[in-house]
N, C-alpha and C positions, 0 to 999 in steps of 0.2 A: 093245039101245041105249037111254040114258035119254031121257027127251024133252028135258032140257037140252042134250045132245050135239047132238041132232038141231036143235034150236033153233038152235042156233051154228052148223053147219054151212051149215043153210040162208042164215041171216043172211050168211055166208061169201061163200055162192056170189051171192046176188042183190048185194052188194058188188063183187065181181068182173066179174059181168056190167054193172053200172051204169057200173063203170070203162072199162069196155072198149068201150060203148055211146058215153060222153063221150067217149072218145079218136078215136074214129071219127067221132063226129058233128062233133069238133073240126078234123078235117083235111078236112073235107068244106065244112061251114059258112064256117070263120075261114080268110081268108086273110091273113095278116099281111105279105106283102110282104117290102120289104129294110128292115131294121133296122139302125142303129149301134151297134156297142160302144165306148165308149170305155175303154181300158185303162191304168190306172196315170197318166192325166191328160196322157197325150202319145202313145199309140197309139189310131188308129182304124182298128175293122174294118169293114166292109159285108156283111152276109150274110142269108140268105133266112131271114124267121121261122118259127118252129111246132117246131122241135125243140128238144130240151135243151139248155142251157147248154155243159152238157158237151162235147157233140158238135158244136154249132155251132164252138163254139173249135176242136175238132179238125179240124174242115173247114178252118179259114183257118190251120192249120199251128202251133196254140197246144195246146200238150198236157197238161191237169191231169191228175195222177194219180188212178188209180182204180182200188184193187186187186181189186174186182168186178166190172168192168167197166162202169157205170153204174147196176147195179142196186139202188143205194141200200143196199146190205146192208155196207158198209165201212167209209163215214163219212170216206174219204179226202179226197175231190174238194171240199174246202171251198174257197171264194172270197169274197170281200167285197162285197157289190152294195151300191152307194149310192143305188140308184134303188129306191123301192117297188114292190115284186114280188108283195103280198099277204103275207098270215098265213104263218107257219110250217107245214108240211104234216106231217101223223102220222109220215112216213117219215123226215122230218129230226130229228125232235125227240130220237132217242135218241143221237143224236152231237152234239147242238150245246147246247153249257153256254149258262148264262143271261148268265154275263160275255161272251161270244160272240155272244149274240141281240143286245146291247145295240152289240156292233160291226158288225151287220149280215153277219154270217157265215152261210153259207148250202151245202147241197150244190148243188154245179153240176149234178148228174145229175138233181135233182129239180124245178128251175126251167126252165118254158119260155121260151124266148124270145120275146116275143110285142110287145114296143116296143124304143126306143133304152134302151139299159142304159150305167150308167156301175160298172165293176169295178174292184177291187185286185186283184194275185196277187204270189207273189213274183216277183221279177226274172227268176231263175233258170228260171222256165217260159217265159219269151220267147223262152229259147233251147235248150230242148230239142227235140228233131226225132226224125224217126221214120226209123230205119234198116231195109236190108235187109242180112241175114247168110246166110251157108251154115254148117250146122252141122258145123263141122272135127271134133269130137273128141268121144264119151260116155263116160266113164270111171266105173266105181264106186269110190268111196271107201270106202263102208259098203257093207252090205247093204240099206240106203234110202237113201243120199244117192249121188247123181250127179253129176259134175265134169262140166259141160257149154262146150265154147268153140265160140263163134262169131263167125266171120271175117268183117268186114265186106266187103260188096262195092264192091270198088273205083270210083272215086277216094275213098269216103268214109273218114272218120276219125272217132272219137270223143275230145270233150277233157271228162271228168270228174276231181272232186275223189273220194282214197282215202275209201270211206267211203259212197258214194251210191248209188242204186240205179235201175235199168231197171225198164219193165212188159214183158214177153215177150206176143206174141200169138201164143195157140196156134188153129189151123185148127178148122174143123169136124171131128167123129170118131164113131164110134159113136153113142151116142145124144147128143154135146153137136152142138149142130144150129147153132152160130152161133160166131163168134171169141171165144175167151175172154181177156180179160188178166189176169196175175199180179204182182205186185212180186216183185222177187228183187234181191240185194245182188250188187254186184259183188265178186269176188275178186281178183280181177287188177290190177296196178300200173295209174295212170293213164299213164306213159311207154309203154304197148303202145296204141299209138292205132288199129290196124287189126284188133283184137280184142278182145273179152270174155269171162270166165270167170265160170260162176254157179254156184253149190252148189245143187240142188235135193232136197231131202228130200220120200221120197212120203208124202202124205197119204193116207190111207183114204177112197176118193171123191171126192178133189179134181180137180177139172177139169184143170187145168194140168199137175201133178204126174203125173197118171195117166198123160197123154199123152207128157209127157218120158220116163217110165219103161219103156213099154209100145208106145209108137206111134212116136216119133220116130225119124227113120232119120239115118245119118251122111250128107253130102252134099245134105241137103234145106235148102229156101230158107225162111227164117223172117223174122219182123220184130219190131222193139220199137222202143220210146221212152224218151227219158229224154235226159243224165240229171235225176235229180231226188233231192232229200233235203238235210239238214241236219244229217247225221252226220258231222263229221269232226274232224279233230285242230284246236286251237286251238293258235294260235302261243304258248305261255309254256314258263315252265321247269319248270313243274310235274311232278311223277314222275307217268306214267300208270299205273292201274290198271286192267285191261282182262279182263272177264269175259265168257263167252260158252258156249253149248251146242249142237250141233247143228250144223244149217247158218248158226245166228250166227255160226260161223267166217270166214263170207266177209268181211264187212266190215273186222272185225279183220285177217285175213290181209292185206288189202289196206293196211289203215292202217300195221301193222307194216312189212312190206315195200317200203312206199315212201319211209318215212322213213330205212330202212337204206340205200336205192339211193340217197337225195337225200343221203348222210353227215349225217344228222341224228342223231347216235347218242350224244351227249353226255346227254339226257333217258335217266332211269333207267324202263323199263318192266317191269311184272310182269302176266303173262298167265295168267289162271285160264281152263282148259277142262275144264266139267265133262261128264262122261258116264256113262251107268249101269254097262256094262260093257265088258271090252276090243274087243268087236266094233264099240261106237258111236264109237271113237275113230279119228280118222285124223290124217295130215300129221305123227306124232309124230318119223319121222326129219327130217322138213324145217325143224321149229323147234328139235329137239335140235341141230341140223346149226346154224343159225341162234346158238343160244344159245352155242355154242363160239366163233364168229367176235365177237360183240357182248357184251361184258363188261358192259355194262348193261340187258342184256335177259334177263328170266329167265322160263322156262315151267313153268308147274305143271299137268299134267292130272292130274284126280281120278274118281275112279270112288265113285259111291254104293252100287252092289252087284256088287263084281267074284266072280265065281266061283271056287272054290277050284281048279280044274284051271288056271286063267290065270295062276296064281301070279305075280299082280300085286304090284309089289313099290313102288310109287308110293303118293301120296297118296289116302286114302279116306274118303268121306262126302258130306254132299251140298256142293255149291260154295260154298254159303253159309256152312257152318260152315269149310271150307278156307279161305276169304277170311279171315272175321273172326281165324282163329286165325294167319294171316301176319301180317294186321294188327296185331294185340296181341304178337306175339311178334318176327317176321322183319323187317319194315319198319320202318323211321326214321320214328318216329313225328310228328318235328320238321319234316319235309320237308311244303312244299305239295303236294296230290295232287289228280290229276282224275280220274274215273271214267269208262269208255268202256264200256259193256254192250251185248250185243245177245241176242237170244233170246225166251222166250215173255213175256208178261206178268208170269206168277207169279212168273219167276226174276228178273226186272228189278225188280220191287217190293221182293221180299226182298234182293237186292243192296243196294238204294237205302239200306234200311232200315239193314243192315250198316254199310254205308258212313258214313252218319249218326252212325251209333252209335259211330264211329271218327273223328270229328272230319273229315269230308270233307261240305263243306256241297252243299245240294240242287242249288245253282245252277252247281256244278263238276262234277255227273253228266250227263255226255251219255249218249243213249241212244238203240235203234233196236228197237222190240217189234214182235212179230209173232207171229198166231196159230197 
């Protein structure tokens, strides 16, 4: 082992030990008492000081989304803090832009509540709730994606907009020693208020997805919080160009079936769904049936690497290439358009570029990125 590597390991170990000592000392020496938190200039909370803002708010029934469960590794739990709480921490810097710094945006999981604070959060977070539910059904829709149906414990009901998501709480299991939270889009329609449906793809080594795929049992009790998110249909007459891949199907499915259920069928919709091979496709019959009933709805599944034995006769190629071809050759260029995208950051970024190249302004492209 090189001297540089040994030195790096020693420094890292010392830093970790110092951080632990500071945390323990702080909990014994400093008594922050009761603090007041003013939210959006109208709601005041009183809470015990000393904990990260994320958890302090949660203890008062206000749930700020955090895909990593408050470990500072996702950058989702951003809030605007109007009170001086000190300089930005190294753990915040990867997730906060210079523009956000000027606005006072911070990661709530990294800011310890030590004094009275004034903060601003999206109004929707004031209405997010914690729900208890029963695992009603677990169904394989592909080899690595499960459809999970959660029935709310009576008398709870959930109100959400098609396209939003919830944070599922996974209990400790195996080597995971504490509750883990992860964000998943709702794939069911908002009219179904007593249960929600999620699509969860297995991520190798993923704490929550591993639990859902290998440990979760039907009829067990589970908790989730929400709803969250700004990914929803804008109320315009523009043509909708939707693109998704894998479990990115979830919010798009919710959006499309919500529109159909409400009778909003005069908007033209093109839905491009990309997969690698036939075993990665699902809900084909569901969307083909909808296509037969809805003349303005067009469903285009595409495979980037179909196997010869699959005898696939649909579109072939990267979903961005298929999208580009349709925008140039099949879709009316003069009609105003909006983009609705859900999938990996790489796919989203590539689709945005294709749409911009075909005359769709970036302000009219809405998306939900996930890793």
